[in-house]
Every structure is written in C-alpha cells, then in structure tokens.
C-alpha positions in Angstrom: 80.2 94.6 106.7 82.9 94.5 104.0 85.8 96.7 105.1 87.9 98.6 102.6 91.3 99.8 103.7 92.8 102.6 101.7 96.6 102.3 102.3 98.0 105.8 102.0 101.8 105.8 101.5 104.0 108.9 101.7 103.5 111.0 98.6 100.1 109.6 97.8 98.1 111.3 95.1 95.3 113.3 96.7 93.0 112.6 93.8 93.6 108.8 93.8 93.2 108.8 97.6 89.7 110.3 97.4 88.4 107.8 94.7 87.8 104.7 96.8 86.6 106.8 99.7 83.9 108.3 97.5 82.9 105.2 95.5 82.6 102.7 98.4 81.0 105.2 100.7 78.2 105.8 98.1 77.5 102.1 97.6 74.4 101.1 99.6 72.6 97.8 100.1 68.9 97.0 100.7 67.2 99.8 102.6 70.0 102.2 101.9 72.3 100.7 104.5 76.0 101.3 103.8 77.6 98.4 101.9 81.2 99.1 103.0 83.2 100.5 105.9 86.0 102.6 104.5 89.3 103.2 106.5 92.1 105.5 105.4 95.2 103.9 106.9 98.3 106.2 107.2 101.6 106.2 109.1 101.5 109.2 111.3 100.9 112.4 109.3 101.4 111.6 105.6 102.4 114.0 102.8 100.2 114.0 99.7 100.8 115.3 96.2 98.2 117.3 94.3 99.9 118.2 91.0 101.7 121.5 91.0 100.3 122.7 94.3 102.2 122.5 97.6 102.1 119.1 99.3 99.8 118.9 102.3 99.4 116.5 105.1 96.7 114.1 106.1 96.1 112.2 109.4 93.7 109.4 110.3 92.7 107.4 113.3 93.7 104.3 111.4 97.4 103.2 110.9 98.9 100.9 108.3 98.5 97.8 110.5 94.7 98.4 110.7 94.6 97.4 107.0 95.4 93.8 108.0 91.8 93.3 109.2 90.2 94.5 106.0 88.5 92.5 103.2 89.9 94.8 100.5 93.1 96.8 100.6 93.6 99.6 98.0 96.8 101.4 97.3 96.4 104.8 95.6 99.0 106.3 93.3 102.5 107.2 94.6 105.6 108.7 92.9 106.7 105.9 90.6 110.4 106.4 91.5 109.8 106.1 95.3 110.5 102.8 97.1 107.6 102.2 99.5 108.3 101.8 103.2 109.1 98.2 104.1 106.4 98.2 106.8 103.8 99.0 104.1 105.2 96.3 101.9 104.8 93.9 104.8 101.2 94.9 105.4 100.4 94.3 101.7 102.0 90.8 101.8 100.3 89.8 105.0 96.9 91.1 103.8 97.1 89.2 100.6 98.3 86.1 102.4 95.3 86.4 104.7 93.0 86.3 101.7 92.3 90.1 101.3 91.5 91.4 97.9 94.3 93.9 97.0 94.0 96.6 94.4 96.0 99.6 93.1 95.0 102.9 91.5 97.4 104.3 88.9 101.1 104.1 90.1 100.0 102.3 93.3 100.8 99.3 91.1 104.5 99.9 91.9 103.8 99.3 95.6 102.1 96.0 94.8 105.0 95.1 92.6 107.5 95.8 95.4 105.4 93.5 97.6 105.8 90.7 95.0 102.0 90.6 94.4 102.3 91.2 90.6 104.9 88.5 90.0 103.5 86.2 87.3 100.4 88.3 86.9 99.0 90.7 84.3 98.7 94.3 85.4 98.4 97.8 84.3 99.2 101.4 85.4 99.2 104.8 83.9 100.5 104.6 80.3 103.3 107.0 81.1 104.8 104.6 83.7 103.9 101.3 82.1 107.3 100.9 80.5 109.0 101.6 83.8 106.9 99.1 85.6 107.6 96.4 83.0 111.4 97.2 83.1 111.7 97.1 86.9 109.5 94.0 87.4 110.0 91.8 84.3 108.0 89.0 86.0 104.9 91.1 85.5 103.0 91.2 82.2 102.2 94.9 81.9 99.4 96.0 79.6 99.6 99.8 79.0 96.4 100.1 76.9 93.6 99.0 79.2 91.6 100.8 82.0 92.0 98.1 84.6 93.0 94.4 85.0 91.1 92.0 87.3 93.3 89.0 88.2 90.9 87.8 90.9 92.6 88.6 94.2 94.8 91.3 92.7 93.5 94.2 90.6 95.3 97.1 89.1 94.0 100.2 87.2 95.4 102.9 84.9 95.7 106.6 85.6 93.4 108.7 87.7 89.8 108.3 86.4 90.3 104.6 85.6 90.4 104.2 89.4 86.8 105.1 89.4 86.1 102.4 86.9 88.0 99.8 88.9 86.2 100.7 92.2 82.8 100.5 90.5 83.9 97.2 89.0 84.6 95.9 92.5 81.3 97.1 93.8 79.6 95.4 90.8 81.5 92.2 91.7 80.5 92.4 95.3 76.9 93.6 95.1 75.8 93.5 91.5 75.1 95.9 88.6 72.2 97.7 90.2 74.2 98.8 93.3 77.1 99.9 91.2 74.9 101.8 88.8 73.3 103.7 91.7 76.8 104.7 92.9 77.8 105.7 89.4 74.7 107.8 89.0 75.6 109.8 92.1 79.2 110.2 90.8 77.8 111.2 87.3 79.9 108.4 85.8 79.0 105.9 83.1 77.7 102.8 84.9 80.2 100.5 83.2 83.4 100.9 81.2 84.9 97.5 80.7 88.5 96.9 81.9 89.5 96.2 78.3 88.5 99.6 77.1 91.5 101.6 75.9 93.1 104.3 78.0 93.5 106.5 75.0 90.1 108.2 74.6 89.7 111.3 72.5 88.2 114.2 74.4 86.3 116.5 72.1 85.9 120.3 72.4 82.4 121.5 72.8 82.2 122.9 69.3 83.3 119.6 67.7 79.7 118.5 67.2 80.3 116.8 63.8 81.9 113.8 65.4 79.9 113.6 68.6 78.3 110.2 68.9 76.3 111.0 72.0 72.9 110.8 70.3 73.8 107.6 68.5 75.0 106.0 71.7 71.6 106.8 73.4 69.8 105.5 70.3 71.8 102.2 70.5 70.9 101.8 74.2 67.2 102.3 73.4 67.4 99.8 70.6 69.1 96.9 72.5 66.2 94.5 71.8 66.7 95.0 68.0 69.3 93.5 65.7 71.4 96.5 64.8 74.0 96.2 62.0 77.0 98.4 61.4 75.0 99.9 58.4 72.1 100.8 60.8 74.4 102.5 63.3 76.4 104.3 60.5 73.1 105.5 59.0 71.9 107.0 62.3 75.2 108.7 62.9 75.1 110.0 59.3 78.6 108.6 58.6 80.3 106.0 56.4 81.2 102.7 58.2 84.8 103.7 58.1 84.2 107.1 59.6 81.9 105.5 62.2 84.6 103.0 63.2 87.2 105.8 63.5 85.1 108.2 65.6 83.7 105.3 67.7 87.1 104.1 68.7 88.3 107.7 69.4 85.3 108.4 71.7 84.7 105.0 73.4 88.0 103.1 72.9 86.2 100.2 71.2 84.2 99.2 68.2 80.4 99.8 67.7 79.5 96.1 67.9 81.7 95.4 70.9 80.3 98.4 72.7 76.8 97.2 71.9 77.6 93.8 73.3 78.8 95.3 76.5 75.6 97.3 76.9 73.5 94.2 76.3 75.3 92.3 79.0 74.9 95.2 81.3 71.2 95.4 80.7 71.0 91.6 81.2 72.5 92.0 84.6 70.1 94.7 85.6 67.1 92.6 84.4 68.3 89.5 86.3 68.7 91.6 89.5 65.5 93.6 89.3 62.9 91.4 87.6 61.6 87.8 87.5 61.5 87.7 83.7 62.3 84.2 82.3 65.6 83.9 80.5 63.9 83.6 77.1 62.3 87.0 77.7 65.5 88.5 79.0 67.3 87.3 75.8 64.6 89.0 73.7 64.7 92.2 75.7 68.5 92.5 75.4 68.8 91.6 71.7 70.6 88.3 72.2 67.7 86.4 70.6 68.2 83.0 72.2 69.1 81.8 75.7 72.1 80.0 74.4 73.6 83.2 72.9 72.8 85.1 76.1 74.5 82.4 78.2 77.6 82.4 76.0 78.2 86.2 76.0 77.2 86.5 79.7 79.7 83.8 80.8 82.5 85.4 78.8 82.0 88.9 80.3 80.7 88.1 83.8 82.3 84.7 84.5 79.2 82.9 85.6 75.8 81.8 84.4 72.7 84.0 84.3 70.9 81.8 86.8 73.8 81.8 89.2 74.1 85.6 88.9 70.4 86.0 89.6 70.6 83.8 92.7 73.6 85.9 94.0 72.3 89.4 93.3 68.5 89.3 93.1 67.1 91.9 95.5 
C-alpha cells in the first residue's frame, strides 16, 4: 500500500494538516479497499496554529523519522518566517534522495526550500508569501498565480484550499480520474481544477445572480460532444463575448474555451477508465472529433497517450 507521511513541523497550520489526511483516507481502490496508509509524523507534542484561536498541541504514534519509509511526504503550511528544525530538513532530504515524492501545502514550500528541494525548480505558495519565497531562495522560480505546480518528484501548492486540489491531483496521478472523482465527491469538491488555474478567483455573494455562470457551466458539461463556439456559450449565458470572458475568468480563473478543453480531457479520462469504447467513439463523445486531436490534447494535459492511460487505469 502507498504510504503518505504528513510531516508536521512546529507551528503547522491545523487546516493544512487535515487536508492530506482527509483526501488520501477517502481514496479507495477496487472493492473499496483503502488506496493509501496515512501517517501524521510529529516530533513529540507539536504546536499548531489555527488562525486567531489559541495554539493547541497534537501528538502521534509516528515521529519524523517514520516519514523516511513513506512513498509520499507532504509538508503542510508553517509560519513563513520560521526556520524549520534541522532534523526535519534532514528527513526531507533523505526522503527525496530515497525516491519519495515530496509535496508542500501553502507555506510548507519554505521547508522544502530550506531542504534545497526547490533549487532550480518551479514552485508556488500562497500569493501573500510568494515574493518572500522568491527573495529568500533566488534559485527557485516562484509562480504566485497558479494553484499548484507538479515538477514530477517535487510538488507545491498555493494557499489552503489549493492543497485539496494538489492532493486530488496526486490521487489522480496514482490511481486515475475515477478514484480521484469519487474522493472529490465525498469532499464536495470539483473533481479537477488544473494546476494552472489562477489563485485569484472571485467569490460571489448569494444575491449576485446576474453574473453567476453555474447553469452555463453545467450546460457546457452536458454539451461536451458538440462543437461549442464562444458565441454559443455567450448566448446561453445571455452575455456579450466580452462580458462572458470577464465573468468567466473571475469565477473560474481561465477562459471559456480552455475550461471546456479541460472538461473534455477529464471526460476522456473517465471514459478510458470505465468503458471499452474505441478511441474514435471516445473522441466523438468528448467533442474532440478525431483521434488525432484527442491524442494531441490528452498528451499535453496528461503527459501520456490515451492507450497507455487506459492500460494503467482501466478497472
């Protein structure tokens, strides 16, 4: 079983700490068997932070050194101005050197940077601390605008909820879109927000119905097999193309056609995992039209071919 070690450092964010525990515990394989073993690794009793409330302590049967046997090591957010304990830094370096996948949530990126794991890599963190990360570690290419960055063995995510997106992304990488979608459904989360989606999403008040694109997004998902143009989408939303583009970026962080493309690739993954449909039929069902177009966009987003993906994740 794939072991996930959540490396809790002193001052760890209580919210960040709970994210990988929830996501990986909810991921199940065939027959409902757990897909991961999750360990919370602490050094004695650790102090956590939970916003303006008083700090509280946590304890665990696993210590920092127990993270060395894990397949994935995740560092939740810590105070950005705090230098992590040298023993924790050693554990991170040894885990990465041993081949473990290493990830951070929010300001946990600073711990990875102190361990030298972000040197020469692209990374992200909460937008409020991105400038500080870039200044302290100039060898890291910090992108303050995205939800998460996947550099293969090392992954980083933006603030708070982006940690959910990153953990679901790792589940998707390990077990496919269907398993990740099931976990997301229990979490009441969108099944996929791509790493390149913007951190800066406009949250509307309940009475702001005039710019709510919820019905249009559902309509677009239902019309994936059809060739939708910007004019079609704008007409359904009862907006001009310019207004549509503005509201769409504010609510989703991307453009209508890019969002539509991501949904088509997501649906392709689901069909490859759960059906025996020929690629020509999958291309028609998802609106790509041709197998060549499907292969092109699938490879760009997923990093492999549809046939290889089906072989790996077909249940």
